[in-house]
C-alpha positions as CSV (number, residue, x, y, z in Angstrom):
1,M,147.1,106.1,50.8
2,T,147.2,107.0,54.3
3,A,145.1,110.5,55.7
4,H,147.3,113.5,56.2
5,P,147.6,113.6,59.9
6,L,145.7,117.3,60.1
7,S,142.8,116.1,58.4
8,P,139.6,115.7,60.2
9,P,138.0,112.3,61.1
10,R,135.6,110.6,59.1
11,A,132.5,110.9,60.1
12,P,130.9,107.0,60.8
13,H,129.1,105.4,58.0
14,A,125.5,106.7,58.0
15,P,123.9,102.9,59.0
16,V,126.3,102.7,61.7
17,A,125.4,106.2,63.6
18,A,121.2,105.6,62.7
19,R,122.2,101.7,64.0
20,R,123.6,103.8,67.6
21,R,120.3,106.8,67.4
22,Q,118.1,103.9,67.4
23,L,119.5,101.6,70.1
24,G,120.1,104.8,72.4
25,T,116.4,105.5,71.8
26,A,115.1,102.2,72.5
27,L,117.1,101.8,75.5
28,L,115.9,105.6,76.7
29,P,112.8,104.0,78.7
30,Y,114.8,101.3,80.5
31,W,116.9,104.4,81.6
32,L,114.9,106.4,82.9
33,L,113.2,103.3,84.7
34,A,116.2,102.4,86.1
35,P,116.7,104.6,89.4
36,A,113.5,104.4,90.4
37,T,113.5,100.3,89.7
38,A,116.7,100.2,91.8
39,V,114.7,102.4,94.7
40,L,111.9,99.2,94.8
41,V,114.3,96.7,95.0
42,L,116.4,98.0,97.7
43,V,112.9,98.7,99.9
44,L,110.8,96.2,98.9
45,G,113.2,93.5,97.6
46,Y,115.6,92.6,101.1
47,P,112.5,92.2,103.1
48,L,110.5,89.8,100.4
49,V,113.6,88.1,100.4
50,R,114.1,87.9,104.1
51,L,110.5,87.2,104.7
52,A,111.1,84.3,102.4
53,L,113.6,83.1,103.9
54,M,112.4,82.8,107.1
55,S,109.1,81.0,105.8
56,V,111.9,78.4,105.2
57,Q,113.2,78.0,108.8
58,T,112.4,77.3,112.7
59,F,112.2,81.4,114.3
60,G,110.6,81.5,117.4
61,L,111.1,83.4,120.2
62,K,114.8,81.9,120.3
63,Q,116.0,83.0,117.1
64,Q,114.7,87.0,117.9
65,F,117.3,86.7,121.1
66,G,120.5,85.6,119.0
67,A,119.7,81.8,118.7
68,P,120.6,80.8,115.1
69,P,116.7,79.3,113.1
70,D,117.5,75.9,111.5
71,F,116.4,75.2,108.2
72,A,112.4,73.5,108.2
73,G,112.3,73.5,104.7
74,L,107.9,73.4,103.7
75,D,106.9,72.3,107.1
76,N,105.7,75.7,107.9
77,Y,103.9,76.1,105.0
78,R,102.8,72.5,105.5
79,R,101.7,73.5,109.2
80,V,99.5,76.7,107.3
81,L,98.2,74.4,104.8
82,T,96.5,71.7,107.2
83,D,95.4,74.2,109.7
84,H,91.7,74.2,109.8
85,Q,91.4,78.5,110.9
86,F,94.1,79.2,108.1
87,W,90.8,78.5,105.4
88,V,88.7,79.5,107.6
89,V,90.4,83.0,107.4
90,L,91.3,83.0,103.9
91,G,87.5,82.3,103.1
92,R,86.4,85.0,105.2
93,T,89.3,87.0,104.0
94,V,88.4,86.4,100.1
95,G,84.5,86.9,100.9
96,F,85.1,90.3,102.9
97,C,87.5,91.4,99.3
98,A,84.5,90.4,97.0
99,E,82.0,92.5,98.8
100,T,83.5,95.6,99.4
101,V,85.2,96.0,96.0
102,V,81.7,95.5,94.1
103,L,79.9,98.1,96.6
104,T,83.1,100.3,95.8
105,M,82.9,99.6,92.4
106,T,78.9,100.3,92.1
107,I,78.7,103.1,94.1
108,A,82.2,105.0,92.7
109,M,80.6,104.7,89.1
110,L,76.6,105.7,90.7
111,V,79.0,109.4,92.4
112,A,81.1,109.8,89.1
113,L,77.9,109.5,87.2
114,L,76.4,112.1,89.8
115,I,79.2,114.6,89.2
116,Q,79.0,114.1,85.7
117,R,75.5,115.6,85.6
118,V,74.8,118.0,88.5
119,G,75.6,121.8,88.1
120,R,79.0,122.9,88.6
121,V,78.6,124.9,92.2
122,L,77.2,121.1,93.2
123,R,80.1,119.3,91.4
124,V,83.2,121.6,93.1
125,L,81.2,120.7,95.9
126,L,81.8,117.4,95.2
127,L,84.9,116.4,94.4
128,T,86.1,118.7,97.1
129,S,84.3,116.3,99.9
130,L,85.6,113.4,97.9
131,L,89.6,115.0,98.0
132,L,88.8,115.7,102.0
133,V,88.0,111.6,102.4
134,W,90.8,110.5,100.3
135,A,93.2,113.1,102.4
136,M,92.0,111.0,105.8
137,P,94.7,108.4,107.1
138,P,92.9,105.3,107.4
139,L,93.5,105.3,111.7
140,S,91.8,108.3,111.3
141,S,89.1,107.7,109.4
142,T,88.3,104.6,111.5
143,V,88.2,106.2,115.0
144,V,86.1,108.7,113.7
145,W,83.4,106.0,112.0
146,L,84.0,104.2,116.0
147,W,82.4,107.2,117.6
148,L,79.8,107.2,115.2
149,F,78.6,103.7,116.3
150,D,79.5,104.1,119.6
151,T,77.5,101.7,122.3
152,Q,76.1,104.8,123.8
153,F,76.7,108.0,122.5
154,G,76.8,106.9,118.6
155,L,75.1,108.3,115.9
156,F,74.0,105.9,114.4
157,N,72.5,104.2,117.7
158,W,70.4,107.1,118.5
159,L,69.1,107.5,114.6
160,L,67.8,104.0,114.3
161,T,66.4,104.3,117.8
162,T,64.6,108.1,116.6
163,V,63.3,106.6,113.7
164,G,61.7,103.5,115.3
165,A,63.7,100.7,114.2
166,G,64.3,99.6,117.6
167,D,66.5,100.2,120.9
168,F,69.6,100.7,120.1
169,I,70.7,103.0,122.9
170,G,74.0,100.3,124.7
171,H,74.4,97.8,121.3
172,S,77.7,97.0,120.8
173,W,78.1,96.2,117.0
174,L,81.3,95.0,117.6
175,S,80.3,92.2,119.6
176,N,79.2,90.6,116.9
177,P,80.9,89.2,113.6
178,V,78.3,89.8,111.2
179,S,77.3,93.4,112.8
180,F,81.0,94.1,112.9
181,Y,81.7,93.0,109.5
182,L,79.0,95.4,108.4
183,V,81.2,98.6,110.1
184,A,84.2,97.5,108.3
185,T,82.1,97.1,104.9
186,F,81.3,100.7,105.7
187,I,84.8,101.5,106.4
188,V,86.8,100.6,104.0
189,V,83.7,101.0,101.3
190,W,83.3,104.8,102.2
191,M,87.6,105.3,102.1
192,G,87.9,103.0,98.8
193,I,85.2,105.3,96.7
194,P,87.0,108.8,96.5
195,F,89.8,107.2,94.3
196,V,87.5,105.4,92.3
197,A,85.2,107.8,91.8
198,F,87.8,110.5,90.7
199,T,88.9,108.1,88.1
200,L,85.6,106.9,86.9
201,Y,84.7,110.4,86.2
202,A,87.9,111.5,84.6
203,G,87.3,108.6,82.6
204,L,83.5,109.7,81.9
205,T,85.0,112.6,80.2
206,Q,86.8,111.1,78.0
207,V,83.6,108.9,76.7
208,P,82.8,110.8,72.8
209,G,80.0,112.9,72.7
210,D,78.9,111.8,69.3
211,L,78.6,108.3,70.5
212,I,76.1,109.1,72.4
213,E,74.8,111.2,70.6
214,A,74.1,108.7,67.5
215,A,73.1,106.1,70.5
216,Q,70.6,108.4,71.3
217,L,69.3,109.0,68.0
218,D,68.9,104.9,67.3
219,G,66.8,105.0,70.0
220,A,68.7,103.8,72.9
221,N,67.3,104.8,76.5
222,A,69.7,105.8,79.2
223,R,70.9,102.2,80.4
224,Q,71.3,100.9,76.9
225,R,73.7,103.7,76.0
226,F,75.5,103.3,79.3
227,R,75.9,99.7,78.8
228,H,76.6,99.3,75.3
229,V,78.6,102.5,75.1
230,V,79.9,104.0,78.0
231,V,81.2,100.9,79.6
232,P,82.8,99.8,76.9
233,V,85.0,102.8,76.5
234,L,85.7,102.6,80.7
235,K,86.5,99.0,80.2
236,P,90.0,99.6,80.4
237,I,89.8,101.2,83.1
238,L,87.3,99.6,85.0
239,L,89.6,97.0,84.9
240,I,92.5,98.9,86.4
241,L,90.0,100.1,89.6
242,T,89.2,96.2,90.0
243,A,92.6,95.1,90.5
244,L,93.4,97.4,92.7
245,S,90.8,97.9,94.8
246,V,90.9,93.5,95.1
247,L,94.6,94.1,96.1
248,W,93.6,96.6,98.8
249,N,90.9,95.0,100.0
250,F,92.4,91.9,100.1
251,R,95.1,93.3,102.8
252,V,93.2,95.4,104.3
253,F,94.7,95.6,108.5
254,T,94.6,98.8,110.1
255,Q,90.4,99.2,110.1
256,I,90.4,95.5,111.2
257,Y,92.5,96.2,113.9
258,V,91.7,99.1,115.2
259,L,88.2,97.4,115.3
260,Q,89.7,95.0,117.0
261,S,91.4,96.9,119.8
262,A,88.2,99.2,120.4
263,G,86.4,95.9,121.7
264,G,85.5,93.8,118.9
265,I,86.0,89.9,118.7
266,S,89.3,89.0,117.8
267,R,89.2,85.5,116.6
268,D,85.9,85.3,114.6
269,T,86.8,88.5,112.6
270,N,90.3,88.1,111.5
271,V,91.6,88.4,108.4
272,L,94.3,87.0,106.6
273,G,97.3,89.9,107.1
274,I,95.7,90.1,111.2
275,Y,95.8,86.1,111.4
276,A,99.5,86.7,110.3
277,Y,100.4,89.4,112.8
278,R,98.8,87.7,115.6
279,I,100.4,84.0,114.8
280,S,104.1,86.0,115.0
281,F,104.3,89.0,117.8
282,G,100.9,87.4,119.8
283,E,102.3,84.0,119.7
284,S,105.7,84.8,118.7
285,R,105.8,82.0,115.3
286,F,107.3,84.4,113.5
287,D,108.2,81.4,111.2
288,V,104.4,80.7,110.3
289,G,103.7,84.0,110.3
290,A,106.4,84.6,107.4
291,A,104.9,81.5,105.3
292,I,101.1,83.0,105.4
293,A,102.5,86.5,104.1
294,V,104.6,84.5,101.6
295,M,101.0,83.1,100.7
296,M,99.4,86.3,100.6
297,V,102.1,87.5,98.2
298,L,101.3,84.7,95.8
299,I,98.1,85.4,96.3
300,M,97.9,88.9,95.0
301,L,100.8,88.3,92.2
302,V,98.2,85.6,90.9
303,L,95.7,88.2,90.9
304,S,97.6,91.1,89.9
305,L,98.8,88.7,86.8
306,F,94.9,87.7,86.2
307,Y,94.1,91.6,85.6
308,L,96.9,91.9,84.0
309,R,96.0,89.2,81.1
310,Q,92.7,90.6,80.6
311,M,93.7,94.0,80.4
312,A,96.1,93.1,77.8
313,K,93.1,90.6,76.1
314,T,91.1,94.5,76.2
315,E,94.3,95.9,74.5
316,E,94.6,93.7,71.3
317,L,90.3,94.0,70.8
């Protein structure tokens, strides 16, 4: 028996409608992420593909003026990996990254604990100071530190001379690799502390007070409470902050470049990003520089996957 032509259409079967709603709910996050993903692919995808193509081509000064590049395969990577200077720069970069990350995380944790314990007025002053430091562009911050370490009129030279540490008037901090990286460490750590301290302070406010009180009643001192109560609660945050700090400090560029341009030595103070830049634009070997940049991307990708795996293990516990 056929339905009357003027009768309303039948509603879909209930299970089918429920499945459609479930499918729409499941796909909603992907639809919301689609615009941002498209922008990232357009902004980052093309440069990465262009960089990868250049790293397997012969691309020098002639190609910069329109000559067609030749396919080089893995010759550029072989040239980089057999270069002793590359391994020296890589080791220097890893060491500088590890040093600055450890100092940043340690000092930022102490600052976050201090913010939690001081009064309201001092807390506002500390948070405002950290916010101002965080808001300063890297170039401006580096220039300020250059003034502080100036050879003739720097505050640090005057202070060290005044306290009797020696005659530091006229001392050049950027002419020696050790003191050069001492200045660079000051700058990078100083700029990295605010974000880490802000995040850790937010995490400290979420530590359950009853856990702290229970540990205190059980006889745990301040150090034991921090180690066995606070750190396990903050472990996911600490992993994320460590991963971000490693990625930021591994590809540090502006601070080192400005210090070198201000009179510092370059060959013995290059990090990987500066090394790739100087090979590309200083020696016009864009193909070799692209190969170094691709290797930097791969190293950071491996580090990111390692920390993501650690965070996944933490969530499973």
